[in-house]
C-alpha positions as CSV (number, residue, x, y, z in Angstrom):
1,M,-18.8,-74.0,64.4
2,V,-18.0,-70.4,63.7
3,L,-15.1,-71.2,61.5
4,M,-17.0,-73.6,59.3
5,G,-18.6,-70.7,57.3
6,A,-15.4,-68.7,57.0
7,D,-13.7,-68.3,53.6
8,F,-10.6,-70.0,54.8
9,S,-12.4,-73.1,56.2
10,W,-11.4,-75.2,53.2
11,A,-8.0,-75.6,55.0
12,L,-9.6,-76.8,58.3
13,P,-9.7,-80.6,58.2
14,T,-12.8,-80.8,60.4
15,A,-14.8,-78.3,58.3
16,W,-14.0,-79.8,54.9
17,P,-16.8,-82.4,55.0
18,Y,-19.3,-79.7,55.9
19,R,-18.2,-77.4,53.0
20,F,-18.2,-80.4,50.6
21,G,-21.8,-81.2,51.7
22,L,-22.8,-77.6,51.0
23,S,-21.5,-77.8,47.5
24,V,-23.4,-81.1,46.9
25,L,-26.7,-79.8,48.3
26,D,-26.5,-76.2,46.9
27,E,-25.4,-75.9,43.2
28,G,-25.1,-72.1,43.7
29,Y,-22.5,-72.5,46.5
30,A,-19.1,-71.4,45.5
31,Y,-15.7,-71.7,47.1
32,P,-13.4,-68.7,47.4
33,W,-11.2,-70.1,44.6
34,D,-11.2,-73.0,42.1
35,G,-8.7,-75.2,43.9
36,A,-10.2,-74.9,47.3
37,L,-12.2,-78.1,47.2
38,A,-9.2,-80.2,46.0
39,S,-6.9,-78.5,48.5
40,G,-9.3,-79.1,51.4
41,A,-9.6,-82.7,50.4
42,A,-5.8,-83.0,50.4
43,V,-5.5,-81.5,53.8
44,H,-8.3,-83.8,55.2
45,V,-6.7,-86.9,53.7
46,A,-3.2,-85.9,54.9
47,C,-4.5,-85.4,58.5
48,T,-6.4,-88.7,58.4
49,V,-3.4,-90.6,57.1
50,L,-1.1,-89.0,59.7
51,A,-3.5,-90.0,62.5
52,L,-3.7,-93.5,61.2
53,V,0.1,-93.8,61.0
54,I,0.5,-92.5,64.6
55,A,-2.1,-94.8,65.9
56,T,-0.6,-97.8,64.1
57,T,3.0,-97.1,65.3
58,S,1.9,-96.5,68.9
59,A,-0.2,-99.7,68.9
60,R,2.8,-101.8,67.9
61,R,4.7,-100.6,70.9
62,P,2.6,-101.3,74.0
63,A,3.5,-99.4,77.1
64,V,2.8,-102.4,79.4
65,I,5.2,-103.4,82.2
66,N,6.9,-106.8,81.3
67,A,5.4,-106.7,77.8
68,P,7.3,-109.0,75.4
69,M,9.8,-107.1,73.3
70,R,9.9,-107.8,69.6
């Protein structure tokens, strides 16, 4: 929670939706630099895609004794 208000929180994937919400609700809210919103979105999407890829690959290989091998 403390890091959500920091100037570098655009790079934290969990703080990006909060910062985006601030920019939608408050028109006077400004990011530290112009590309911070796009960069934060890219970091958020990259982490989400990485988590989905890891979950998909691990779900395809069950760690069950005597599981059928493909």
